[in-house]
N, C-alpha and C positions, 0 to 999 in steps of 0.2 A: 566707756562709751558715752558720748554726749547725748543729751536729751534731743529728741527729734522735733520738739515743739517749735523752736525758733527756725523758721524756714524761709529760704530765699528761692523764689521761682523766677525763671527768666520771663515768664508772662504772668504779671501780677494778677490779672483778672481771669485767669484760666479756671474753669470749673470742669471737674471730671465728667466723662460721658459714659454711656452704656458700652460704647466701643472699647473704652479703656478697661472697664470692669471685665468684659469678656476676655480681653487680652491678658489681663492679670490672672483670671481664673484658669485660663489655659496654661499659663506659665506655672501656676501652682500645681496643676495636675501632672505636669511632667515628672514630678517626684511622687506625689501621693497616689496617683493612679498607675502610672507606668513603672517607675522604679520599684514600687512596693509589690509589684506582681511576683517578684522572686520568692516571696513567702509561700506561694502556691506552686509556682513552676520550677522550684529548686530541683525536684527529682528529675524532671525532663531535661533540665539544663545540665545537671551532673552526668546523666547518662549519655547525652549527645556529645559533650565535651570530653568525656572519659577522664575526669579529674576525681580526686579523692573527696570523700565526704567532708573532711576537715577544710580543704580549700574551698569547696562549694559553700559551706556554711560561713566561712570568712567572707566570701564574696557577697553573701546575703546581708551580713551584719555591718560590713565596713562602710556602706553608704550612709547609714544613720550615724555611725561613729564620726565620720568626717563632717557631716552636717552639724552634729552637736559641738564638735571641737571648734569649728570656724564660724558659727552663726553670730557670735558676739563680735568677732573681728569684722565680719562682713557687714554687720549693722553699722559699725563705726566707719568703715570705708564708704558705705552708702551715704552716711551723713556728710562725709568730707568730699567725696568725688562726685556724688550725685546718685539719687535713687533710680532714675531712669537708666543711667549708665550701668549701674550694678545689676539691674534687671537684664539688660542686654548681655552683660558678661555671663550671668547665670544661664541664660538661654544658650549662649555659645558653648559653654561648658557642657550643658546637657546634650547638645547635638554631637559634640566631639566624643563624649562618653558613650553615647548610644552607638555611634559608628564603631568604636572600638569593640563594643559588645557584639554587634552584628557580625563583625569580621573575625571574631575569636576563633582560632583554629583548634581542632581537637588535640588533646594530649598536653595542653598547657593552659595555665590559668592567668598568664601574664596580661593578656589583652582584657580579659574579663575583669580582673582586679583593678587594672588601671581605669577601665571604663566606669566601674562602680565607684571608685574614689572620686572621679570627676563628677559623677552624678551627685555625690554627697556635697562636694564643693558648690555645685550648681544650686542645690537646695538651700545651702547656707547663704548664698547671695540673694536668691529670689525671695525667700520668706520675709526677712526684715525689710528689704527694699520695697516690696509691693505693699506691705502693711503701711509703711511710712508714706507711700504715694497716696494711699486711700485716706490717711489722716490729713495729708496736705491739700488734697484736691476735692474733698467732699466734706460737707458740713451737715450737722443736725441729722434729720431723718435720712437724708441721702447717704450720709456716712454710715449710719446703722445698716441701711440696705446694702451698701457696698461691702461692708464687713460680713454681713450675712452670706453674701455670695462667695466671699473669700473662704468662710467656714465650710460652705457647701463643697467648694473645691477641695479642701483638705480632708474634712471628715467624710464627705461623700466619695471622694476619690479613693480614700483608704478603704472604705466599706465595699466599694465596687471592685477593688483591685484583684481580689482572688477570683471572682467570677469572670471579670474581663480577661485576666491573664489566662485562665483556664479555657475560655472560649477561643481566644486567638491561638493559643498553643495547640489546642486540639484540632483546629480547622486549618490553620495556615502555618503553624510552626512557631516556636517560642521567640525566634529572632525577629519575627514580624512585629512583636510588641514594641521593640525599640526602633524599628523603621517607622512605625506610626508615631512614636514619641518624637522623632525628628520632624515629621510633618507638622505635628501640633506645635512644637517649639517655633518653627518657621512662621506659622499662622499667628502665633502669639506675638512674635516680633513685628509682623506687618500691622497688627491691630494697635500695638503700643507706639509704633513709630510716629513721630510728630508730637508726642507729648512733651510739653516744656519741662526742662530740668528742674529738680527740686533738691536743695541742699540745706544743711544746717548752717547757721551763721556763727557758731561758737566752737567749732572743732579744731581750729588752728592753734589754739592756745595750749593744747595738751599733747604730750608725746605718748606714743603707744608703748605698752608694757611687753616688748618683744621677748624679754628673758622669761617672764611668767608664761607667755604663750608657748615657747619652746619646751619648757619644763612640763607643761600640761600635756602637750602633744606626745612627748616621749612617754609619760606615765600612762596615758590612755591607750596608746598603741601597744605598749608592753603588756598591760593586763589583758587587752583584747586578744593578743596573740597567744598568751598563756592559756586563756580560757578555750580558745578555738583549737589550739594545737597540742594542748597538754596530754590528751588521751593517746594520741598517736606517738608523740615523742617520749611519753613516760613522765608521770608527775614528779618523779624524783630525779629526772635526767638533768645533766648540767645546764642544758639550754633553757629548760623550764625554770630551774632554780635561779638562773641568771636573769631571766625575764621578771621573776618576782622581785628580785633584788633591785633591778632597774626601776620597777614600778614604785617600790617603797622609797627609794632614795629620791627619785624624781618628784614624788608627791611631797616629801618633806621639804625639798628645795622650793617647790612651787608655793607651798604654804608660807615659807619664810619670806619669799620674794613679795608675795601679795600683802603680807602684814606690814612690810616696810615701804611699799610703793605708795606714792600719793595718787597715782592714776593706774591702779591695778587692773589687770586683765579681767579678774573677777573681784567685785567689790565685796570682800568678806564681811564688812560691817553690816550688810543687809541681813546676814544670818543671825544677828543679834535680835532681829524681829522674829519672835516666836511664831507668829501666824504665817509670815512669809516662808520661814524654814519648813513648817509642817506642810504647807500647800505645795512647796517645791519638791519636798521629799516624796509625798504621796503621788505627785505628778510623775516623778521619775519611776516609781514602782508600778503605777498603772500602765504607763507606756511600756514598761518592761514586760507586761503580760502579752505583748505582741508575739512572744515565743509560743503562745498557745496556738496561733494560726499555723506556724511552721510545723510543729510537732503533730497536731491533730490531722492536718491535711496530708502530710507525708504518710501518716499511718493509714488513712483510708485509701490512699493511692496504692501503697505497697502491699497492704494485707487484705483490703476489702475489694480490690480490683477496680476502684473508681478511676476514671480519667481525670485529668486536671480540670476539665469543664464540669464534670459531675461533682468533684470535690468543691469546686467554686460555688456550686448551687447550694451546698450545705451551709454556706455563710450568707445567703441572701437575706435571712432574717436579721443578721447583724446590720446590714446596710439600711434596711427599712427602719429598724429600731433606733439606730443612732441618729438618723436624720429626723425622725418624728419626735424624739424626746429631748433634743437640744433645747428647744424653746420651753419645754416642760421644766428642765433644770433651771432655766432663767426665771420662770415664774416661781418656782420653789425658793430660789434665792431671795427674791423680792419679798416673799411671805415669811420665810423662816430664818434668813441669814444663810451663810455658807455651810456651817457645820453639819446640819441634818441632811441636806441633799448630798453632800460629799460622802457621809457615812452610808446613806441609802444606796448611792451609786456604787460604792466599793462592795457593799454586802451583796447586791444583785450581781455585780461582775464576778465576785468570788463564787457565788452559787453557780453561775453559768460555766465558769472554768471547771468547777468541781464535776459538773455533768460531762464535760468533754474528757475528764480523766477516768471515766468508767470504762476502761479499755478491756475489762474482763468480760464484757457483754458479747453476745453474738454480733456479727457484722451489721445486720439489719437493725438490731436494737441500738447498737452504738451510733449508727448514722442518725437515727431519730434523736437520741440523747444529745449528740453533738449539735444538731440543728437547733434544738431548744436551747442548748447551752450558749451557742453563738448569738442567738436572739437576746437572751438575758444579758450577755456580754455587752451588746450594743445599747440596751436600755440603761444599764449601769453607767456606761461611759457618757451617755447623753445626759443623765442626771448629774454626773460629776463635773463635766467640762467647764461650764460657765461659772458655777460657784467656786470651783478651785481657782480659776483665773482671777476672779474677783477677790478671793481671800488673799491671794499672793500679792496683789497690787493695791488693795484698798487702804492699807495703813502705811504704805511706802511714801516717803517724802517726794514731792513733785519733781525735784531736781534729780531724783534717782529712779524715776519711773522707767526711763529707757534702759538703764542697767538691769533693773529688776526684771523687766519683761524679757531681756536678752538671756538672763540666767535661767528664767523659767522655761523658755523655749529650748535652751541648751539641755536642760534636764529632760525634756520630752524626747529629744533625739538620742541622747546618751542612754536613757532608760531603755528605749527600743533596741539600741545596738547591743547593750549588755544582756538584756532579757532574751533576745533571740540567740545570742552566742552561748549563754549558759544553758538554756533549754535544749539547744541542739547538741551541746557537749554531753549533757546528761543522757539524752535520747540515744545518740549514736555510740556513746561510750558504753552504756549498759547493754546495748543490743548485741554486743559481741561477747558477753560474759559466758563462761563455761558452766554447763550443768543447768538444772532447772532453777529459776529464780524463787525467792520467797513467795509463799502463798500461791504457788502454781495451781493448786487444786481448785482455787476460786474461778479460774478462767474457763469460760464456756466455749463449746465448739472446738475448732481445730487446736491441736496441741503442738504442732510443729512451729508455731509462731508465738508461743507464750513468752519467750524471752524478749521479742520485739515489742509486744503489747505491754509487758511489764515495764520495759524501758520508757515507752511513750507515757505510761501512767505516771512514772516518777518525774519525767520532764514536765508534765502538765501540773502535777501537784506542787512542783517548785513555784509555778505561777500563782497557785492558790496561797502559798506561803507568803509571797510578795504582797498579795492583797491584804492578808492578815496584818502584816507589818504596817501597811498603809493605814489600815483602820486604827491601829494602836497609835500611830503618829498623829492622826487627825484628832483622836480623843484627847491626846495630851496637849496638843498645840493650838487647835482652832477653838476660839471662844464661842460660847453659846450666844444666840441672838444675832441681830443684824449688825453689820459693820458700822462703826461710828463715822467713818470718813471714806469717801471714794475719790480716788485721784483720777482726773480726766486725762 
């Protein structure tokens, strides 16, 4: 992927406006606010459509999966074809995907899955294209302000999605979420329309690594299907074993292609930078903790009798915390360097998820613990976000900044996809176990749902495990003190 720094605009003197910022933020929230609501409304969606848990969980995770797979590709296309054009394409894909979800008939997941895939492709187009537009058309403090609004759209949208989705699903029906998403996408298009095109000037010299991309797609789809469908098909069934074999073979082929390619889909040389590797790995793992939302909210809806709106209110502390601490993380970075705030953020996030895993408590006690846990989750992510991004990019050569940022964003989306898929597989897989689970005597209150509560606890503890691995990765790879160089 070529650097986005060399830019050709059709109107050389154009400067970005507040109208453009609003249009971009609305484009961003079509994914982070609307598409992400499925983490909360999954039970209502599954019941209405009459599909299996496995297919429903696949529909939840597949959007982030396709976003992660194609975000680097879309970034390169935005450089070559134009960032405004790719934003329009992303909005169109969002509209079509939402329409397919809205008209999804009961008894089949075909329309739902197709719509969710298109939403993932939409996010892959919108995120790199809109970021590049902000870098092209805003400078200095205006650029910082514009990027802050972009972050509010992504982090704020993500934090609000559970509550927003629950509110709409409880009052109007879950399909209305995607009807509103269509309206927002149309408004976004109208606000962005008329913006001069922006392109990179040095993308025509390189050919794209299609072979590497195809191998990567096959590997990611194979392992995601294995994780999502393994429990229902049987972990030792021929289909699952074939999926594992396809994943392993495709991964080996992908790595061989990338090592030999002069213009690889993923620049593996970046991973020789220890700091970049550690920041990217920890970013993958922290985004994987998105599975916490799916499992915890599904539990309180199914076993504590909360509606999707009431369960969304449990996460309101997360929204407030993440928005109020992002700037705190920035200040800690400036004072301490990236290592300490990244470790602090992971530790606080891990503690928050640990509280959500206390599923042996009475329903009322658990809801309080989960509320505190989600608030800590938000504080931890706020501390972690900016220092991690800085650590990933601060020591990367300037000519590889675009590739590095693309890989870092890809890790975010793939982490969320696999985290949700694995957490859901553990939760729904263990929910059907025969007999009483281990430590059944610890569970307070009702005894008829101990198996479900135990399964949820195990699914949530998996997220704690990912945070522990992230902490170890940071301790090993991220140096102490402030970064020696920052790449603009």
